[in-house]
N, CA and C of each residue as an Amber inpcrd file, in Angstrom:
protein
   288
 -89.1830000 127.8910000-102.4120000 -88.6020000 127.4590000-101.1530000
 -87.2610000 128.1660000-100.9430000 -87.0900000 128.7950000 -99.8390000
 -85.8610000 129.5240000 -99.5370000 -84.7470000 128.5670000 -99.1350000
 -83.5260000 128.8750000 -99.5730000 -82.3810000 128.0510000 -99.2010000
 -81.9270000 128.4190000 -97.7890000 -81.6430000 127.4190000 -96.9780000
 -81.1780000 127.6450000 -95.6130000 -80.0220000 126.6990000 -95.3430000
 -78.9870000 127.2390000 -94.7300000 -77.8510000 126.4100000 -94.3450000
 -78.2560000 125.4800000 -93.2130000 -77.7290000 124.2810000 -93.2370000
 -77.9250000 123.3090000 -92.1630000 -79.3810000 122.9350000 -91.9200000
 -80.2360000 123.0860000 -92.9200000 -81.6440000 122.7160000 -92.7430000
 -81.8070000 121.2240000 -92.9920000 -82.4190000 120.5340000 -92.0500000
 -82.7140000 119.1180000 -92.2080000 -84.1690000 118.9850000 -92.6500000
 -84.4150000 118.4180000 -93.8220000 -85.8040000 118.2710000 -94.2880000
 -86.6520000 117.5100000 -93.2720000 -87.9030000 117.9310000 -93.1750000
 -88.8410000 117.3410000 -92.2260000 -90.0130000 116.7380000 -92.9840000
 -90.6850000 115.7980000 -92.3830000 -91.8810000 115.1900000 -92.9730000
 -92.9090000 116.2770000 -93.2540000 -92.9960000 117.2610000 -92.3860000
 -93.9780000 118.3340000 -92.5180000 -93.7500000 119.1960000 -93.7640000
 -92.5490000 119.2320000 -94.3000000 -92.2770000 120.0580000 -95.4750000
 -93.2090000 119.7150000 -96.6360000 -93.3450000 118.4580000 -96.9240000
 -94.2040000 118.0410000 -98.0320000 -95.6700000 118.3670000 -97.7510000
 -96.1060000 118.1640000 -96.5320000 -97.4910000 118.4600000 -96.1510000
 -97.7710000 119.9560000 -96.2980000 -96.8590000 120.7930000 -95.8300000
 -97.0310000 122.2440000 -95.9370000 -97.0530000 122.6630000 -97.3980000
 -96.1040000 122.1630000 -98.1690000 -96.0300000 122.5150000 -99.5890000
 -97.3230000 122.1490000-100.3150000 -97.8250000 120.9510000-100.0850000
 -99.0740000 120.5210000-100.7160000-100.2490000 121.3710000-100.2410000
-100.3210000 121.6380000 -98.9480000-101.4320000 122.4070000 -98.3880000
-101.4510000 123.8340000 -98.9200000-100.2860000 124.4490000 -99.0660000
-100.2280000 125.8050000 -99.5820000-100.6480000 125.8700000-101.0460000
-100.6500000 124.7330000-101.7240000-101.0870000 124.6850000-103.1100000
-102.5910000 124.8220000-103.2740000-103.3640000 124.4790000-102.2620000
-104.8220000 124.5310000-102.3910000-105.5240000 125.2650000-101.2470000
-104.8130000 125.6500000-100.2180000-105.4310000 126.2750000 -99.0540000
-104.9280000 127.7030000 -98.8900000-105.7410000 128.5600000 -98.3040000
-105.3320000 129.9430000 -98.0650000-104.5010000 130.0870000 -96.7950000
-104.3710000 129.0210000 -96.0300000-103.5730000 129.1080000 -94.8240000
-103.2350000 127.7490000 -94.2590000-102.1840000 127.7170000 -93.4550000
-101.7450000 126.4970000 -92.7750000-101.3760000 126.8980000 -91.3540000
-101.8660000 126.1640000 -90.3860000-101.5240000 126.4120000 -88.9850000
-100.6730000 125.2550000 -88.4930000 -99.5240000 125.5970000 -87.9040000
 -98.6560000 124.5820000 -87.3040000 -98.5980000 124.8620000 -85.8180000
 -98.7990000 123.8320000 -85.0380000 -98.7030000 123.9540000 -83.5900000
 -97.6960000 122.9390000 -83.0800000 -97.0380000 123.2730000 -81.9870000
 -96.0940000 122.3440000 -81.3940000 -95.4200000 122.9550000 -80.1930000
 -94.6480000 122.1490000 -79.5220000 -93.9320000 122.6150000 -78.3300000
 -92.8540000 123.6100000 -78.7340000 -92.4220000 124.3710000 -77.7790000
 -91.3890000 125.3700000 -78.0090000 -90.1040000 124.7030000 -78.5270000
 -89.4670000 125.3520000 -79.4890000 -88.1590000 124.9500000 -80.0130000
 -88.1650000 123.5910000 -80.7190000 -89.2670000 123.2530000 -81.3940000
 -89.3020000 121.9860000 -82.1230000 -89.0550000 122.1720000 -83.6220000
 -88.8180000 123.4140000 -84.0630000 -88.4970000 123.6540000 -85.4650000
 -89.6110000 124.2830000 -86.2850000 -90.6680000 124.7550000 -85.6560000
 -91.7940000 125.3390000 -86.4000000 -91.3690000 126.5490000 -87.2180000
 -90.6470000 127.4650000 -86.6040000 -90.2570000 128.6810000 -87.3040000
 -89.2730000 128.3840000 -88.4270000 -88.2980000 127.5420000 -88.1870000
 -87.3220000 127.1960000 -89.2190000 -88.0170000 126.5210000 -90.4050000
 -88.9400000 125.6280000 -90.1220000 -89.7040000 124.9790000 -91.1790000
 -90.5600000 126.0030000 -91.9080000 -91.1840000 126.9000000 -91.1620000
 -92.0080000 127.9330000 -91.7710000 -91.2140000 128.8340000 -92.6900000
 -90.0390000 129.2140000 -92.2810000 -89.1920000 130.0760000 -93.1150000
 -88.8310000 129.4000000 -94.4270000 -88.7540000 128.1200000 -94.4000000
 -88.4120000 127.3540000 -95.6060000 -89.4840000 127.5320000 -96.6890000
 -90.7150000 127.7900000 -96.2960000 -91.8380000 127.8650000 -97.2310000
 -92.3670000 129.2790000 -97.4280000 -91.8790000 130.2350000 -96.6620000
 -92.4360000 131.5890000 -96.6750000 -91.6840000 132.5200000 -97.6110000
 -92.4420000 133.4660000 -98.1900000 -91.8460000 134.5340000 -98.9870000
 -91.6460000 135.7820000 -98.1280000 -92.3830000 135.8840000 -97.0190000
 -92.2420000 136.9900000 -96.0820000 -92.6270000 136.5000000 -94.6920000
 -92.2930000 137.3100000 -93.6850000 -92.4760000 136.8580000 -92.3030000
 -92.7550000 138.0270000 -91.3780000 -93.5690000 137.7790000 -90.3550000
 -93.7590000 138.7350000 -89.2710000 -93.7910000 137.9430000 -87.9600000
 -93.0850000 138.4620000 -86.9620000 -93.0540000 137.8210000 -85.6410000
 -93.9400000 138.6250000 -84.7010000 -95.0840000 138.0730000 -84.3360000
 -96.0360000 138.7910000 -83.4870000 -95.5120000 139.0210000 -82.0780000
 -94.5820000 138.1930000 -81.6460000 -94.0260000 138.3480000 -80.3010000
 -92.6960000 139.1050000 -80.3050000 -92.4580000 139.9250000 -81.3320000
 -91.1880000 140.6490000 -81.4580000 -91.0310000 141.7610000 -80.4230000
 -92.1410000 142.2280000 -79.8630000 -92.0820000 143.2920000 -78.8830000
 -92.0010000 144.6900000 -79.4930000 -92.0840000 144.8000000 -80.8170000
 -92.0340000 146.1040000 -81.4670000 -93.3290000 146.8780000 -81.2030000
 -93.2290000 148.0780000 -80.6420000 -94.4430000 148.8410000 -80.3680000
 -95.2090000 149.2070000 -81.6450000 -94.4900000 149.3640000 -82.7880000
 -95.1510000 149.6840000 -84.0480000 -96.0570000 148.5370000 -84.4880000
 -95.6150000 147.3230000 -84.2670000 -96.4120000 146.1570000 -84.6320000
 -97.6540000 146.0790000 -83.7580000 -97.4870000 146.2870000 -82.4790000
 -98.6370000 146.2710000 -81.5610000 -99.6560000 147.3490000 -81.9490000
 -99.1790000 148.5430000 -82.2860000-100.0660000 149.6380000 -82.6930000
-100.7980000 149.2840000 -83.9800000-100.0980000 148.6940000 -84.9400000
-100.7190000 148.3000000 -86.2100000-101.7940000 147.2500000 -85.9710000
-101.5220000 146.3010000 -85.1010000-102.5030000 145.2630000 -84.7930000
-103.7320000 145.8450000 -84.1060000-103.5310000 146.8420000 -83.2560000
-104.6520000 147.4890000 -82.5770000-105.5360000 148.2500000 -83.5570000
-104.9250000 148.8600000 -84.5710000-105.6690000 149.6450000 -85.5630000
-106.3610000 148.7310000 -86.5710000-105.6020000 147.8070000 -87.1540000
-106.1400000 146.9290000 -88.2020000-105.3450000 145.6310000 -88.2350000
-105.8680000 144.5550000 -87.6570000-105.1310000 143.2870000 -87.6090000
-104.7230000 142.7520000 -88.9830000-105.4320000 143.1330000 -90.0360000
-105.0820000 142.6380000 -91.3700000-103.7550000 143.2170000 -91.8720000
-103.2240000 144.2410000 -91.2050000-101.9520000 144.8270000 -91.6240000
-100.7960000 143.8320000 -91.5370000-100.8990000 142.8430000 -90.6530000
 -99.8120000 141.8530000 -90.5590000 -99.7620000 140.9620000 -91.7970000
-100.8000000 140.9960000 -92.6060000-100.8300000 140.1900000 -93.8280000
-100.2780000 140.9380000 -95.0340000 -99.9760000 142.2150000 -94.8660000
 -99.5990000 143.0750000 -95.9830000 -98.1430000 142.8830000 -96.3890000
 -97.8670000 141.8070000 -97.0790000 -96.5460000 141.5560000 -97.6550000
 -96.6700000 140.3690000 -98.5890000 -95.5540000 139.9380000 -99.1350000
 -95.5470000 138.8720000-100.1270000 -96.0350000 137.5430000 -99.5300000
 -96.8490000 136.8310000-100.2850000 -97.3920000 135.5390000 -99.8470000
 -96.5800000 134.4080000-100.4840000 -96.4830000 133.2760000 -99.8160000
 -97.0360000 132.9780000 -98.4940000 -96.2790000 133.7200000 -97.3940000
 -97.0320000 134.1930000 -96.4350000 -96.4930000 134.9900000 -95.3290000
 -96.4950000 134.1580000 -94.0600000 -95.3390000 134.0300000 -93.4530000
 -95.2150000 133.3370000 -92.1750000 -95.6120000 134.3060000 -91.0740000
 -96.5770000 133.9290000 -90.2800000 -96.9780000 134.7170000 -89.1140000
 -96.5650000 133.9010000 -87.9010000 -95.4430000 134.2840000 -87.3290000
 -94.8970000 133.5490000 -86.1900000 -95.5490000 134.1120000 -84.9450000
 -96.4550000 133.3170000 -84.3320000 -97.3280000 133.8390000 -83.3050000
 -96.8940000 133.6750000 -81.8780000 -95.8170000 132.9910000 -81.6020000
 -95.4590000 132.7980000 -80.1980000 -96.4690000 131.9120000 -79.4940000
 -96.8000000 132.2250000 -78.2650000 -97.6900000 131.3790000 -77.4660000
 -99.1340000 131.4830000 -77.9230000 -99.7700000 130.3470000 -78.0640000
-101.1810000 130.2380000 -78.4440000-101.9640000 130.0570000 -77.1540000
-102.4430000 131.1330000 -76.5760000-102.9980000 131.1280000 -75.2270000
-104.2820000 130.3220000 -75.0610000-105.1180000 130.2320000 -76.0800000
-106.3920000 129.5380000 -75.9180000-106.2260000 128.0530000 -75.6000000
-105.1620000 127.4350000 -76.0680000-104.9870000 126.0080000 -75.8490000
-103.9490000 125.6680000 -74.8030000-103.4160000 126.6550000 -74.1590000
-102.4680000 126.3470000 -73.1010000-101.0350000 126.6330000 -73.4760000
-100.1680000 125.6540000 -73.3600000 -98.7460000 125.9110000 -73.4510000
 -98.1630000 125.7660000 -74.8470000 -98.9490000 125.3850000 -75.8490000
 -98.4030000 125.2070000 -77.1970000 -98.0590000 126.5090000 -77.8700000
 -97.1200000 126.4730000 -78.8070000 -96.7740000 127.6190000 -79.6210000
 -97.3200000 127.3780000 -81.0120000 -97.4620000 128.4460000 -81.8080000
 -98.0210000 128.2540000 -83.1320000 -97.3990000 129.1900000 -84.1450000
 -97.5580000 128.8410000 -85.4040000 -97.2100000 129.6850000 -86.5360000
 -98.2550000 129.4190000 -87.6020000 -98.4360000 130.3610000 -88.4660000
 -99.4240000 130.2150000 -89.5230000 -98.9060000 130.8210000 -90.8040000
 -99.4640000 130.3600000 -91.9130000 -99.1630000 130.9350000 -93.2150000
-100.4410000 131.5270000 -93.7650000-100.3120000 132.5830000 -94.4910000
-101.4580000 133.1670000 -95.1690000-101.0680000 133.3100000 -96.6430000
-101.9140000 132.8010000 -97.5230000-101.6780000 132.8770000 -98.9590000
-102.7110000 133.8060000 -99.5570000-102.2560000 134.7670000-100.3420000
-103.1510000 135.6740000-101.0660000-103.8600000 136.6710000-100.2170000
């Protein structure tokens, strides 16, 4: 778990920690600015922001979507807007 200044522990921390112990991934959904990314960073060893606007990231995703997983696990994949369900935002972790 990474140390963060001014981090207030959340109920979800324990659930994420337990889930990452037996699952290859965890999906968190919620409204914008509710703390998903900050909570995710607390549990992640690496991170990628899909909505960063970097053209290199977009090109990598077009060539091989698995490239976003190529770093230390658990990897936080901060996805921005989850279009299939409407207005919710999402983040996910990938282990291994």
